[in-house]
N, C-alpha and C positions, 0 to 999 in steps of 0.2 A: 824703200817705200815709206814715205812720211818721215817725220822726225823721230830719232831714237834717243832716249835719255839713258846715259850711262850712269852707273852709280846706284846707291841704295834708294829705297822708297822714301827714307827720311830726307835725303837730299832733295828729292823732287818736291816733297811737301814744304820744305824750307823755301825752295824757289817759288812755290805757289804763294806762300805767306808773304814773301817780299813783294810779289806783284800785287796781291790783294791790298797790302798796306799802301802801296804807291797809288793804286786806283782810288782807294778810299780818300787819301789826301787830295787827289786831283778833283774828286767829286765835291769835297768840302770847299775847295778853292773856287770851283765854278759856281757852286750854290751861293757863296758869299758875293761873288761878282754879280750874279743875277738878282740879288736882293735890291741893289741900287737900280 
């Protein structure tokens, strides 16, 4: 039922941080493009 994350909670938070960082860079990139 749904996705299951194996491992400790720190592993999951690390994974979340990686995604957040990637999304943040993507938003910065898009905002720079939309400035022009």
